[in-house]
MIKE-567549 format. One record per atom (N, C-alpha, C, O, CB): residue number from 1; residue in one letter; atom name; x, y, z. Coordinates in steps of 0.1 Angstrom, whole numbers, m for minus. Glycine has a CB too. Layout:
<atoms>
ATOM   i aa at    px    py    pz
ATOM NUM  A CA     X     Y     Z
...
</atoms>
This chain:
<atoms>
ATOM   i aa at    px    py    pz
ATOM   1  M  N     4   m12    m2
ATOM   1  M CA     1    m4    m3
ATOM   1  M  C     7    14    m2
ATOM   1  M  O    14    15     8
ATOM   1  M CB    m7    m9     2
ATOM   2  K  N     7    23    m6
ATOM   2  K CA     7    35    m3
ATOM   2  K  C     2    48    m4
ATOM   2  K  O    m7    50   m12
ATOM   2  K CB    12    36    m5
ATOM   3  M  N     7    58     3
ATOM   3  M CA     2    67     3
ATOM   3  M  C     8    81   m11
ATOM   3  M  O    20    83   m15
ATOM   3  M CB     3    68    17
ATOM   4  V  N     0    86   m13
ATOM   4  V CA     7    90   m30
ATOM   4  V  C     1   109   m17
ATOM   4  V  O    m7   109    m7
ATOM   4  V CB    m7    82   m55
ATOM   5  S  N     5   113   m19
ATOM   5  S CA     5   134    m9
ATOM   5  S  C    10   140   m20
ATOM   5  S  O    22   137   m23
ATOM   5  S CB    19   140     8
ATOM   6  A  N     0   152   m29
ATOM   6  A CA     3   160   m39
ATOM   6  A  C     3   177   m35
ATOM   6  A  O    m5   180   m26
ATOM   6  A CB    m7   157   m50
ATOM   7  V  N     8   184   m38
ATOM   7  V CA     8   197   m39
ATOM   7  V  C     6   207   m51
ATOM   7  V  O    15   212   m58
ATOM   7  V CB    16   200   m33
ATOM   8  I  N    m9   210   m50
ATOM   8  I CA   m14   210   m66
ATOM   8  I  C   m19   230   m65
ATOM   8  I  O   m19   238   m55
ATOM   8  I CB   m32   195   m72
ATOM   9  K  N   m21   231   m73
ATOM   9  K CA   m29   247   m76
ATOM   9  K  C   m43   246   m72
ATOM   9  K  O   m49   240   m81
ATOM   9  K CB   m30   252   m92
ATOM  10  H  N   m52   250   m61
ATOM  10  H CA   m67   248   m64
ATOM  10  H  C   m75   247   m72
ATOM  10  H  O   m84   239   m73
ATOM  10  H CB   m72   253   m62
ATOM  11  V  N   m70   261   m81
ATOM  11  V CA   m78   258   m95
ATOM  11  V  C   m81   246  m105
ATOM  11  V  O   m89   246  m114
ATOM  11  V CB   m73   264  m103
ATOM  12  K  N   m71   234  m100
ATOM  12  K CA   m69   221  m108
ATOM  12  K  C   m76   212   m95
ATOM  12  K  O   m74   200   m93
ATOM  12  K CB   m51   216  m114
ATOM  13  L  N   m81   218   m88
ATOM  13  L CA   m86   202   m74
ATOM  13  L  C   m93   192   m77
ATOM  13  L  O   m91   180   m76
ATOM  13  L CB   m97   205   m60
ATOM  14  D  N  m106   200   m84
ATOM  14  D CA  m123   200   m89
ATOM  14  D  C  m115   185  m100
ATOM  14  D  O  m120   175   m95
ATOM  14  D CB  m133   222   m99
ATOM  15  D  N  m109   182  m109
ATOM  15  D CA  m105   185  m118
ATOM  15  D  C   m93   171  m118
ATOM  15  D  O   m88   167  m128
ATOM  15  D CB  m103   201  m118
ATOM  16  V  N   m90   166  m106
ATOM  16  V CA   m85   159  m101
ATOM  16  V  C   m89   152   m89
ATOM  16  V  O   m82   142   m87
ATOM  16  V CB   m78   162  m100
ATOM  17  R  N   m99   156   m79
ATOM  17  R CA  m108   151   m78
ATOM  17  R  C  m113   141   m92
ATOM  17  R  O  m108   130   m94
ATOM  17  R CB  m117   162   m73
ATOM  18  K  N  m124   150  m100
ATOM  18  K CA  m131   143  m102
ATOM  18  K  C  m120   128  m112
ATOM  18  K  O  m125   117  m113
ATOM  18  K CB  m143   153  m110
ATOM  19  G  N  m111   129  m116
ATOM  19  G CA  m105   120  m122
ATOM  19  G  C  m101   107  m113
ATOM  19  G  O  m102    96  m117
ATOM  19  G CB   m94   127  m127
ATOM  20  L  N   m98   110  m104
ATOM  20  L CA   m94    96   m92
ATOM  20  L  C  m109    88   m93
ATOM  20  L  O  m109    77   m98
ATOM  20  L CB   m90   103   m72
ATOM  21  T  N  m121    93   m86
ATOM  21  T CA  m133    95   m89
ATOM  21  T  C  m132    83  m101
ATOM  21  T  O  m133    71   m98
ATOM  21  T CB  m138   113   m93
ATOM  22  E  N  m130    86  m112
ATOM  22  E CA  m131    82  m127
ATOM  22  E  C  m124    61  m123
ATOM  22  E  O  m131    51  m123
ATOM  22  E CB  m114    97  m141
ATOM  23  I  N  m112    63  m121
ATOM  23  I CA  m106    55  m118
ATOM  23  I  C  m108    45  m105
ATOM  23  I  O  m101    35  m103
ATOM  23  I CB   m98    61  m119
ATOM  24  G  N  m117    50   m98
ATOM  24  G CA  m124    45   m87
ATOM  24  G  C  m115    41   m77
ATOM  24  G  O  m112    30   m71
ATOM  24  G CB  m133    34   m90
ATOM  25  V  N  m112    56   m75
ATOM  25  V CA  m104    64   m57
ATOM  25  V  C  m118    63   m53
ATOM  25  V  O  m127    68   m60
ATOM  25  V CB   m95    85   m55
ATOM  26  Q  N  m122    57   m39
ATOM  26  Q CA  m133    63   m33
ATOM  26  Q  C  m121    70   m23
ATOM  26  Q  O  m110    65   m23
ATOM  26  Q CB  m148    52   m25
ATOM  27  G  N  m122    78   m17
ATOM  27  G CA  m117    89   m10
ATOM  27  G  C  m105   102    m9
ATOM  27  G  O   m95    95    m6
ATOM  27  G CB  m117    83    m3
ATOM  28  M  N  m103   109   m10
ATOM  28  M CA   m90   121    m5
ATOM  28  M  C   m91   130     2
ATOM  28  M  O  m101   136     4
ATOM  28  M CB   m84   128   m14
ATOM  29  T  N   m78   132     7
ATOM  29  T CA   m79   144    15
ATOM  29  T  C   m77   156    12
ATOM  29  T  O   m65   157    10
ATOM  29  T CB   m74   144    24
ATOM  30  A  N   m82   165    11
ATOM  30  A CA   m78   178    10
ATOM  30  A  C   m75   187    18
ATOM  30  A  O   m86   190    22
ATOM  30  A CB   m83   183     6
ATOM  31  I  N   m64   196    24
ATOM  31  I CA   m56   203    33
ATOM  31  I  C   m54   218    21
ATOM  31  I  O   m53   218     9
ATOM  31  I CB   m40   193    37
ATOM  32  E  N   m55   233    30
ATOM  32  E CA   m58   237    25
ATOM  32  E  C   m40   238    31
ATOM  32  E  O   m37   235    42
ATOM  32  E CB   m71   242    24
ATOM  33  V  N   m30   245    21
ATOM  33  V CA   m13   246    24
ATOM  33  V  C    m6   260    17
ATOM  33  V  O    m6   262     4
ATOM  33  V CB    m4   231    16
ATOM  34  K  N     1   268    25
ATOM  34  K CA    12   276    19
ATOM  34  K  C    25   274    19
ATOM  34  K  O    32   271    29
ATOM  34  K CB    11   287    25
ATOM  35  G  N    30   275     6
ATOM  35  G CA    44   268     7
ATOM  35  G  C    54   278   m10
ATOM  35  G  O    48   280   m21
ATOM  35  G CB    41   245     5
ATOM  36  F  N    65   280    m8
ATOM  36  F CA    74   278   m15
ATOM  36  F  C    81   269   m27
ATOM  36  F  O    82   258   m20
ATOM  36  F CB    77   279    m8
ATOM  37  G  N    86   266   m40
ATOM  37  G CA    93   265   m47
ATOM  37  G  C   105   271   m54
ATOM  37  G  O   113   277   m47
ATOM  37  G CB    88   263   m52
ATOM  38  R  N   107   269   m66
ATOM  38  R CA   107   280   m78
ATOM  38  R  C   101   288   m83
ATOM  38  R  O   105   296   m92
ATOM  38  R CB   108   277   m86
ATOM  39  Q  N    86   288   m76
ATOM  39  Q CA    85   293   m87
ATOM  39  Q  C    83   312   m71
ATOM  39  Q  O    79   323   m76
ATOM  39  Q CB    69   285  m102
ATOM  40  K  N    87   312   m57
ATOM  40  K CA    95   317   m60
ATOM  40  K  C    81   328   m47
ATOM  40  K  O    85   333   m36
ATOM  40  K CB   101   317   m77
ATOM  41  G  N    72   329   m51
ATOM  41  G CA    68   343   m43
ATOM  41  G  C    61   355   m55
ATOM  41  G  O    65   356   m66
ATOM  41  G CB    84   352   m35
ATOM  42  H  N    54   360   m51
ATOM  42  H CA    52   375   m58
ATOM  42  H  C    56   391   m52
ATOM  42  H  O    59   393   m41
ATOM  42  H CB    38   377   m59
ATOM  43  M  N    56   397   m60
ATOM  43  M CA    49   410   m51
ATOM  43  M  C    32   411   m51
ATOM  43  M  O    25   404   m58
ATOM  43  M CB    55   426   m58
ATOM  44  E  N    25   422   m38
ATOM  44  E CA    15   420   m42
ATOM  44  E  C    15   442   m34
ATOM  44  E  O    24   448   m28
ATOM  44  E CB     5   403   m34
ATOM  45  V  N     4   445   m37
ATOM  45  V CA     6   461   m32
ATOM  45  V  C   m12   457   m25
ATOM  45  V  O   m20   451   m32
ATOM  45  V CB     9   479   m49
ATOM  46  Y  N   m14   462   m11
ATOM  46  Y CA   m25   465     2
ATOM  46  Y  C   m20   476    10
ATOM  46  Y  O   m12   478    18
ATOM  46  Y CB   m27   452    12
ATOM  47  R  N   m33   486     2
ATOM  47  R CA   m32   497     4
ATOM  47  R  C   m22   507     1
ATOM  47  R  O   m20   514    11
ATOM  47  R CB   m35   496    12
ATOM  48  G  N   m15   509    m8
ATOM  48  G CA    m6   513   m14
ATOM  48  G  C     1   510   m11
ATOM  48  G  O    10   514   m20
ATOM  48  G CB    m4   521   m16
ATOM  49  V  N     9   502     2
ATOM  49  V CA    18   496     4
ATOM  49  V  C    26   477     1
ATOM  49  V  O    23   467     7
ATOM  49  V CB    16   501    15
ATOM  50  E  N    41   479   m15
ATOM  50  E CA    43   470   m16
ATOM  50  E  C    51   461    m4
ATOM  50  E  O    59   463     5
ATOM  50  E CB    47   473   m27
ATOM  51  Y  N    45   449   m10
ATOM  51  Y CA    50   440     0
ATOM  51  Y  C    54   420   m11
ATOM  51  Y  O    50   417   m23
ATOM  51  Y CB    33   441    16
ATOM  52  E  N    62   411    m2
ATOM  52  E CA    60   402   m12
ATOM  52  E  C    57   392    m2
ATOM  52  E  O    62   390     9
ATOM  52  E CB    71   400   m23
ATOM  53  V  N    47   383   m10
ATOM  53  V CA    40   373   m10
ATOM  53  V  C    46   357    m8
ATOM  53  V  O    39   349   m14
ATOM  53  V CB    33   376   m20
ATOM  54  V  N    57   351    m3
ATOM  54  V CA    71   345    m2
ATOM  54  V  C    56   328    m3
ATOM  54  V  O    51   323   m13
ATOM  54  V CB    87   351    18
ATOM  55  F  N    54   326     8
ATOM  55  F CA    39   315     5
ATOM  55  F  C    32   320    m1
ATOM  55  F  O    27   332    m1
ATOM  55  F CB    31   309    16
ATOM  56  L  N    30   307    m8
ATOM  56  L CA    17   308   m21
ATOM  56  L  C     7   298   m11
ATOM  56  L  O    12   290    m4
ATOM  56  L CB    21   299   m41
ATOM  57  P  N    m7   302   m13
ATOM  57  P CA   m14   295   m17
ATOM  57  P  C   m18   281   m17
ATOM  57  P  O   m29   282   m12
ATOM  57  P CB   m13   297   m22
ATOM  58  K  N   m17   266   m18
ATOM  58  K CA   m22   258   m25
ATOM  58  K  C   m26   244   m12
ATOM  58  K  O   m27   243     0
ATOM  58  K CB   m10   255   m37
ATOM  59  V  N   m28   233   m28
ATOM  59  V CA   m37   225   m20
ATOM  59  V  C   m28   211   m19
ATOM  59  V  O   m25   206   m30
ATOM  59  V CB   m52   224   m27
ATOM  60  K  N   m23   203    m4
ATOM  60  K CA   m18   191    m1
ATOM  60  K  C   m34   180    m4
ATOM  60  K  O   m45   182     1
ATOM  60  K CB   m10   192    16
ATOM  61  I  N   m31   171   m12
ATOM  61  I CA   m42   159   m14
ATOM  61  I  C   m39   146    m9
ATOM  61  I  O   m30   143   m17
ATOM  61  I CB   m47   156   m28
ATOM  62  E  N   m41   140    m3
ATOM  62  E CA   m33   124     3
ATOM  62  E  C   m44   116    m1
ATOM  62  E  O   m56   118     3
ATOM  62  E CB   m29   121    21
ATOM  63  V  N   m37   104   m11
ATOM  63  V CA   m49    92   m15
ATOM  63  V  C   m40    84   m12
ATOM  63  V  O   m28    83   m15
ATOM  63  V CB   m56    90   m30
ATOM  64  A  N   m49    74    m1
ATOM  64  A CA   m39    60    m3
ATOM  64  A  C   m46    46   m10
ATOM  64  A  O   m57    42   m12
ATOM  64  A CB   m33    55    13
ATOM  65  V  N   m29    41   m13
ATOM  65  V CA   m40    32   m25
ATOM  65  V  C   m35    18   m25
ATOM  65  V  O   m28    15   m15
ATOM  65  V CB   m39    38   m41
ATOM  66  T  N   m36    10   m32
ATOM  66  T CA   m35    m6   m37
ATOM  66  T  C   m17    m3   m44
ATOM  66  T  O   m18    m2   m57
ATOM  66  T CB   m53   m13   m53
ATOM  67  D  N   m10    m2   m41
ATOM  67  D CA     4    m9   m51
ATOM  67  D  C    m4    m6   m68
ATOM  67  D  O     0     0   m78
ATOM  67  D CB     8   m31   m47
ATOM  68  E  N   m12   m13   m68
ATOM  68  E CA   m19   m17   m84
ATOM  68  E  C   m23    m5   m91
ATOM  68  E  O   m20    m3  m103
ATOM  68  E CB   m33   m28   m83
ATOM  69  K  N   m32     4   m83
ATOM  69  K CA   m35    22   m86
ATOM  69  K  C   m25    26   m85
ATOM  69  K  O   m27    38   m90
ATOM  69  K CB   m42    30   m77
ATOM  70  L  N   m13    24   m82
ATOM  70  L CA    m1    31   m78
ATOM  70  L  C    m1    41   m88
ATOM  70  L  O    m2    53   m88
ATOM  70  L CB    11    23   m77
ATOM  71  D  N     3    30  m101
ATOM  71  D CA     4    40  m116
ATOM  71  D  C    m5    53  m120
ATOM  71  D  O    m4    65  m123
ATOM  71  D CB     0    31  m129
ATOM  72  D  N   m14    42  m116
ATOM  72  D CA   m28    48  m123
ATOM  72  D  C   m30    62  m117
ATOM  72  D  O   m35    71  m125
ATOM  72  D CB   m42    38  m119
ATOM  73  V  N   m26    64  m100
ATOM  73  V CA   m33    76   m95
ATOM  73  V  C   m25    88   m96
ATOM  73  V  O   m29    99   m93
ATOM  73  V CB   m37    74   m83
ATOM  74  M  N    m8    83  m102
ATOM  74  M CA     1    90   m98
ATOM  74  M  C    m3    96  m116
ATOM  74  M  O    m2   108  m115
ATOM  74  M CB    18    82   m91
ATOM  75  N  N    m8    93  m130
ATOM  75  N CA   m10    95  m138
ATOM  75  N  C   m17   106  m139
ATOM  75  N  O   m13   117  m142
ATOM  75  N CB   m12    88  m141
ATOM  76  V  N   m31   100  m134
ATOM  76  V CA   m42   114  m135
ATOM  76  V  C   m40   125  m126
ATOM  76  V  O   m45   136  m128
ATOM  76  V CB   m59   109  m132
ATOM  77  I  N   m32   122  m113
ATOM  77  I CA   m25   135  m111
ATOM  77  I  C   m16   146  m116
ATOM  77  I  O   m15   158  m114
ATOM  77  I CB   m22   133  m105
ATOM  78  Q  N    m8   137  m122
ATOM  78  Q CA    m4   146  m133
ATOM  78  Q  C   m11   149  m140
ATOM  78  Q  O   m13   161  m140
ATOM  78  Q CB     4   143  m139
ATOM  79  E  N   m18   143  m149
ATOM  79  E CA   m23   147  m161
ATOM  79  E  C   m27   159  m161
ATOM  79  E  O   m23   169  m168
ATOM  79  E CB   m33   140  m165
ATOM  80  K  N   m43   154  m143
ATOM  80  K CA   m48   170  m145
ATOM  80  K  C   m48   182  m135
ATOM  80  K  O   m57   190  m132
ATOM  80  K CB   m62   169  m148
ATOM  81  A  N   m31   181  m131
ATOM  81  A CA   m30   192  m126
ATOM  81  A  C   m19   198  m133
ATOM  81  A  O   m16   208  m127
ATOM  81  A CB   m29   191  m113
ATOM  82  K  N   m13   198  m141
ATOM  82  K CA    m7   202  m150
ATOM  82  K  C   m17   209  m158
ATOM  82  K  O   m27   206  m164
ATOM  82  K CB     1   194  m156
ATOM  83  T  N    m7   224  m154
ATOM  83  T CA   m12   238  m164
ATOM  83  T  C     0   245  m174
ATOM  83  T  O    m2   254  m182
ATOM  83  T CB   m17   252  m153
ATOM  84  G  N    13   236  m170
ATOM  84  G CA    25   242  m179
ATOM  84  G  C    36   246  m177
ATOM  84  G  O    47   244  m181
ATOM  84  G CB    22   249  m184
ATOM  85  E  N    28   255  m167
ATOM  85  E CA    35   267  m158
ATOM  85  E  C    41   262  m144
ATOM  85  E  O    40   254  m135
ATOM  85  E CB    23   278  m154
ATOM  86  I  N    48   273  m146
ATOM  86  I CA    60   271  m131
ATOM  86  I  C    48   270  m116
ATOM  86  I  O    40   280  m114
ATOM  86  I CB    74   291  m129
ATOM  87  G  N    48   261  m110
ATOM  87  G CA    38   264  m101
ATOM  87  G  C    28   251   m99
ATOM  87  G  O    20   249   m90
ATOM  87  G CB    31   276  m106
ATOM  88  D  N    33   246  m108
ATOM  88  D CA    17   232  m108
ATOM  88  D  C    20   221   m94
ATOM  88  D  O    11   214   m89
ATOM  88  D CB    19   218  m128
ATOM  89  G  N    31   220   m91
ATOM  89  G CA    30   216   m80
ATOM  89  G  C    37   202   m80
ATOM  89  G  O    48   204   m85
ATOM  89  G CB    16   216   m78
ATOM  90  K  N    37   188   m76
ATOM  90  K CA    46   181   m68
ATOM  90  K  C    43   168   m64
ATOM  90  K  O    37   169   m53
ATOM  90  K CB    50   189   m58
ATOM  91  I  N    43   156   m67
ATOM  91  I CA    38   140   m63
ATOM  91  I  C    48   136   m58
ATOM  91  I  O    59   136   m64
ATOM  91  I CB    34   128   m74
ATOM  92  F  N    43   130   m37
ATOM  92  F CA    51   125   m34
ATOM  92  F  C    41   109   m33
ATOM  92  F  O    30   105   m37
ATOM  92  F CB    59   133   m20
ATOM  93  V  N    55   103   m26
ATOM  93  V CA    48    87   m26
ATOM  93  V  C    54    83   m18
ATOM  93  V  O    66    85   m19
ATOM  93  V CB    48    77   m39
ATOM  94  Y  N    47    73    m3
ATOM  94  Y CA    52    72     7
ATOM  94  Y  C    49    54    13
ATOM  94  Y  O    44    60    22
ATOM  94  Y CB    47    86    14
ATOM  95  D  N    48    48    14
ATOM  95  D CA    53    37    17
ATOM  95  D  C    43    42    29
ATOM  95  D  O    45    52    36
ATOM  95  D CB    69    34    18
ATOM  96  L  N    26    30    31
ATOM  96  L CA    15    30    37
ATOM  96  L  C    17    13    45
ATOM  96  L  O    15     2    40
ATOM  96  L CB     1    33    24
ATOM  97  Q  N    22    17    62
ATOM  97  Q CA    23     5    72
ATOM  97  Q  C    10     1    74
ATOM  97  Q  O    10    m6    64
ATOM  97  Q CB    30     9    86
ATOM  98  D  N    m1     0    79
ATOM  98  D CA   m11    m5    81
ATOM  98  D  C   m26     9    77
ATOM  98  D  O   m25    22    76
ATOM  98  D CB    m8   m12    96
ATOM  99  V  N   m37     0    76
ATOM  99  V CA   m46    13    77
ATOM  99  V  C   m58     6    82
ATOM  99  V  O   m60    m6    83
ATOM  99  V CB   m49    21    61
ATOM 100  I  N   m64    13    86
ATOM 100  I CA   m75     7   101
ATOM 100  I  C   m82    13    90
ATOM 100  I  O   m78    20    81
ATOM 100  I CB   m77    13   122
ATOM 101  R  N   m98     6    93
ATOM 101  R CA  m110    15    88
ATOM 101  R  C  m120    19   104
ATOM 101  R  O  m127    10   108
ATOM 101  R CB  m123     3    73
ATOM 102  I  N  m119    26   109
ATOM 102  I CA  m122    26   125
ATOM 102  I  C  m137    23   126
ATOM 102  I  O  m140    16   136
ATOM 102  I CB  m118    43   132
ATOM 103  R  N  m148    26   118
ATOM 103  R CA  m161    17   121
ATOM 103  R  C  m158     6   119
ATOM 103  R  O  m163     1   129
ATOM 103  R CB  m172    19   116
ATOM 104  T  N  m153    m5   111
ATOM 104  T CA  m154   m26   114
ATOM 104  T  C  m148   m26   115
ATOM 104  T  O  m145   m37   119
ATOM 104  T CB  m155   m38   107
ATOM 105  G  N  m138   m19   116
ATOM 105  G CA  m123   m25   122
ATOM 105  G  C  m112   m33   109
ATOM 105  G  O  m103   m41   110
ATOM 105  G CB  m128   m40   136
ATOM 106  K  N  m117   m29   103
ATOM 106  K CA  m112   m39    83
ATOM 106  K  C   m98   m34    87
ATOM 106  K  O   m97   m24    95
ATOM 106  K CB  m120   m30    61
ATOM 107  R  N   m91   m39    82
ATOM 107  R CA   m72   m37    79
ATOM 107  R  C   m69   m39    63
ATOM 107  R  O   m74   m45    54
ATOM 107  R CB   m61   m51    88
ATOM 108  G  N   m57   m30    64
ATOM 108  G CA   m53   m31    54
ATOM 108  G  C   m55   m31    42
ATOM 108  G  O   m44   m25    39
ATOM 108  G CB   m52   m36    56
ATOM 109  E  N   m60   m34    31
ATOM 109  E CA   m63   m29    13
ATOM 109  E  C   m76   m31    15
ATOM 109  E  O   m84   m24     8
ATOM 109  E CB   m55   m39    m3
ATOM 110  E  N   m81   m41    24
ATOM 110  E CA   m99   m45    24
ATOM 110  E  C  m103   m28    33
ATOM 110  E  O  m114   m23    30
ATOM 110  E CB  m105   m66    37
ATOM 111  A  N   m93   m19    45
ATOM 111  A CA   m97    m8    50
ATOM 111  A  C  m101     4    33
ATOM 111  A  O  m112     9    31
ATOM 111  A CB   m83    m3    62
ATOM 112  I  N   m90     7    23
ATOM 112  I CA   m90    16    16
ATOM 112  I  C   m98    16     5
ATOM 112  I  O   m98    26    m2
ATOM 112  I CB   m81    18    13
</atoms>
């Protein structure tokens, strides 16, 4: 089992969610985050004062998947989140030791 974590632009969240649903992913978590990478932020003006916005708003999604679904999930996220511009985000994959569905007590892939 794997945990796929991706940081993407807000405007692409619904496209990614729909794409994952189409390939059979039954759940995901979305968290509003701030960060920076190569995009480096930008300058804004507020009440006549210019200031630098270093940490840009993004969305972090997390999806627990079986090993068999991993490539499909990564491909959908990459395809649906891509705008071709700097700041599209990144995908991270972690090994997932165990999963327990609290309501039923099922474990492992059954719990996903």
